[in-house]
N, C-alpha and C positions, 0 to 999 in steps of 0.2 A: 462078824461084826457082834459087839460083844451086847449085854443086857441094856446100856445107856443110849445105844443108837436104833433104838427101837421105831424114832420118832421118822418121818418122812423125809427122805434123801432126798432133793428137789432136782441136784445134779448129778447124779449117778455116772456119767460120760466120762471115760480117759480121760480123752482127749476134746473140748470143750470148744465150739466153736468161738474165734477170739477174733476181735477188730483190731487189724493189722495194719491200718492205713491213719494217718493224721488226719482229726475230722477238722475244717472250717465253716464258718458261718454262725450264726445266731447262737448255738447250742456251745459253741467252745470259747467263751468270753472270757476276754483280762480286765481288771478294772479300766484301765485308761479309753477301753474301747468303748463303755457304756455310760448311759447318763440318766437323769431321772426318768425323762420321758420314755425311757425303754421300758420300767418299770411300774411308771405311776398312771391309774385309771382312774379320773375324775368322777366323781357320781351327778351324772346330766341331772339339771333338773324337773325333768318328765319323771325320770327313774324315781328321784325322791317324791315326786306326787302320788306315785303309785304304790310307796312305801307308804305314803300318809293315810290312803286311802285302805290299804292292808290293816296298818294299826286302829283307823276309825273301829273297822270288823274286829278285831279281836277284843277289843278293848268293851265292845257291847256285846259279845257272844266269843268268849276263852274256849281256849283249847289249850288242851297239854302241849307242850315245846315239840315230843315228838310227833303229833300228830299234825301237823301244820306243812303243808305243801302247798307251792306256788301254783300248780292247777287248781288248787279252789278257791285263786282270788284274782287271775287274768292278768298278768305282768310284764307284757311285752318289752319296753324298754327297757324293766331290769334283765330281760331276759339277752337282750342284745349287749348290755354291759357287760354281763358276767361271761359272756362267749367270747365277748373282746379278751376279756381277763385270760380265758383260758387258752384263748390262743398263744399269749404271751408264755404259759406255760408248758403248752406243748409244739410251738412250734418259735416259741422267740427264746429270752432269756432264762427262762424259767423260775422267776421270783416275780410278783405283783404284788402291788400295794393297791387297794381300794381306799379312796381318800372323799370323802369320809362319814360316819355316823354323828350328828350333833349330839353327844350323849346328854348335854346338861338337858336335852329337852325328853328326853326319855326314861322309863324305870331302867335297872337294868333288865329284870324279864323283860321287858320292850324291844331293847336291844339284842338282845340275847335270841329272838322271834326273828326280828330281822334278818340277821347276823346268820342262824338257823335255815332262813327260806331261800335266801340269796343264795347258799352254799350248793342247794339242790340243783342250780342249774349249771353247776361245776362237775358234778357227778355224783354218787350215791355215799352217804355217811354211813359210816361203818363204826364198830365197837374197837376204842382205844385199851381197854383192860380185858382179858378172861374173862371179868363177873359180866359183861355186856355194858361196862360204861361208857356212853354214845358223847356226853359232855363234859371235857375236862378241864378243870381250873388249875394255871400255871401260877403258882404265888408259893411264898416262902414259908414253909408251914414249919421250918425250926427243926426239922427232923433229921437225922442223922446219916447222910449218904452210908449205903450199903446194901449188904443183898435184900431186894425187894421192895429195896427205896431210891426212887427214880429221883434221879438228880435235877429234874425240872422243879422236885420240890424243896429245892435251897437256893440258896442265894450266891450259891459254888458256879467259878466259871466252866462252863460244857463247852468243850473242844470240838471240833468237825466232827459233823456226825450225819447219818441221817437216822428218820426216826424209824423205831421197830425193826432197824436190821436183823434182829435175831429170828423174828417173825416169819411162821409158815408162809403168812401173807402181808408183808408189808403194804402199809398204804400209797396210795400213787399221789396223791397229795394232800399236803399239810396245810392248815391254816389258822391265825391267830386273830384273834380280836381284842383289843386290847382297851381295858374300862379303867386302867390306873398305869402310867409307866412310873418305871423308881426314880426316886430322887437323887440319885446318882450311879452311871453307870446302866447296866442291861444292853449294851449295844450289839446288836446282832452284826455278823458279817455271810455273806454267802460266797458259795464258791463253787464255779463250775465244773462238775463232776468229767466231762468231756476233758475239758482243758487240764485236768490231773493226769488223766487215762492217756493225753498227749504228751504229756512230759515223762510218763513212766516208760511210754511205748520208745521216747527218742534216750532215754538214760539206760534204760535196760530192758529189753524185750524177754529175757530172761525173767528176771523177776515180775515182769507184769504175767508173765504166764503162771508163774507159781500163784498170782490171786485169782485168777479163774478157776483154781482147784480150791474143794470144797475147805472150810475151817468149821471147828466148833465155837460157837456166840455163848454165853452167859444170855439165858430166856430173861433171867429180872424175874422169876417165878410169877410171871403170867403164863400160868399154865394150869392144868388138871393137877391135882394133887396128887396122882400117882404117874404124871409123865415125866419125861427125861427133864434136868435142868439144863441141858443145852441143846442147842440145833445145831446143824451141821448143812453148812451152804458157803459161797463161794463169796467174797469181795464184786465182783466184775462179772456178768453174764451178757450174753449178746445173741438174740435172735436173727443175725442177719440186716435188720433195720436200726433196732434201737439198741444203746447201751444202757445197764440197770446194772445199779450200784447199789450194794449195803453197807453203806460207810461206816464201822466203829472198830479200829483196831484193838479200843480198849475193850469192848466187850468179848472180841475174839479172845483176848489175851487173857481174862476170866474166867472164859468158856476152860479153858486150857487148865488153870489153876482149879477147877471144878471137877473135871476128869483126872486131876489126878497126873498129869502128864503133859512133855514139854513142847512148846510151841518149836517146828524144825529150824534150823538157822536161814533156809532161803525165804521161809514166811518172815521171821522177824527182821530179816535184811530188807525185805520188801514194805514192811509195816514201817520201817526207820525212814525210807526214800519215800513212802506215803508222806509222811510225818513232816519231814522236811520240805517236798513240793508245795505242799497245802499253808505251809505256814508262812511262804512269800505272799507280802502286801500287794503283791502288782497281780493274784490272781484273784483277788476277793475284793468286794464293793462292801461298804459299813454304812448301816442304817439305824437308826433310833426311832424303834416303832412309838408312834403318839397316838393321844387319847382319841378313841375313836376310831385309828385305822384299820382295815383289816389287810390281814399279809397272808399272803399265800404261795406256796414253793411246788414243784414238780421235786418230787419226795426220792425218785430215780434218780434224777440229774443235778442237781442240786445241793450241797453240804453246807449246815447253818451252822453257826456257832454263837454263842452268849455269854459274854464279861459279865464278871463278879457284879453285884451290885449291892445299894443299900436306900433301904426302905424310909419312907417318911414315917417321924413318930407316931401320927395320927392314923391308929389302923385303919380306920376308912380311907384314908390316901394310899395305903400298901400296893406294891407293884400285883398287878391281877390280869393276867389274860387269858380268855377264854379259847383253848382248843380244839378242832375238828378234823378228822381224819375222813376221808373219801377215796372210792375204788371207783375205776371204769366198768367192772366187772365182777362177777362172786358176789355169795352171799354177805350178809351182812353181819355175820358172827366175826368175832377176834378173828378166829384161823381162816376165814376166809369161805 
């Protein structure tokens, strides 16, 4: 192991446990078998009344966002609503939309406060960057994509991926609050990674087995200055109960470039098969997040895609989403 491999190898086994059966049911869905009712969670009137009472309190006695907790306010209806949503994430199709906050009645800070508090019923919010950033703005900054510049800061197409696939501790869940949608485009697609795994298993178990072995990932400069620029982990892992997927072939290819190494032929062939499988429209659903909606997904089981978009000329109407990350266990630090 050379100096660049000082980082934690989370999967050192030469023969990792592999899911070797076709999975059926809610997790392994295709587009024709799911509908809006499978992912939409309306906000009940009783839950909104709890939100209104919460807002009355913080208007009279403000607190910094990161100090707000639902335990301070007693919100049983909101708790039940969010637990229903989490069941969709953990035992349903893995993507849920909470519909919605009336943003025209709220300030941006109030909307963020509601979003922050509701999210704590899902799991613990965690840092999204090595510097400890907890609340992340997804908007086009005009910066040129490249090393250390995340694609979420651009208006470019983001091919299917899971968030932070290169990290020591990727988030279990990811959410977005839409403050303003794009003028055109910015369409999201979602695909079950259980379905992708099924297709790989049917197509070529040999290639699938390669994806259970580690590959390099570009860490996107999200690490301490002295740490390696790459991480080392498999695309697929399985604990005997659930599949976990770090889906970002693009960052894996970039990781090998950073290391000055060539991706082995079997891995390249496996990545090509993944790209072909996940590009099939029969495997994914397409949604346009609307103003006030909160979108949640299971980051281990669902890959997401965003199309290129066009912003409004009015800067105040520019596409702007607020992202939060969550983990069920571990510390709140970026590295868990």
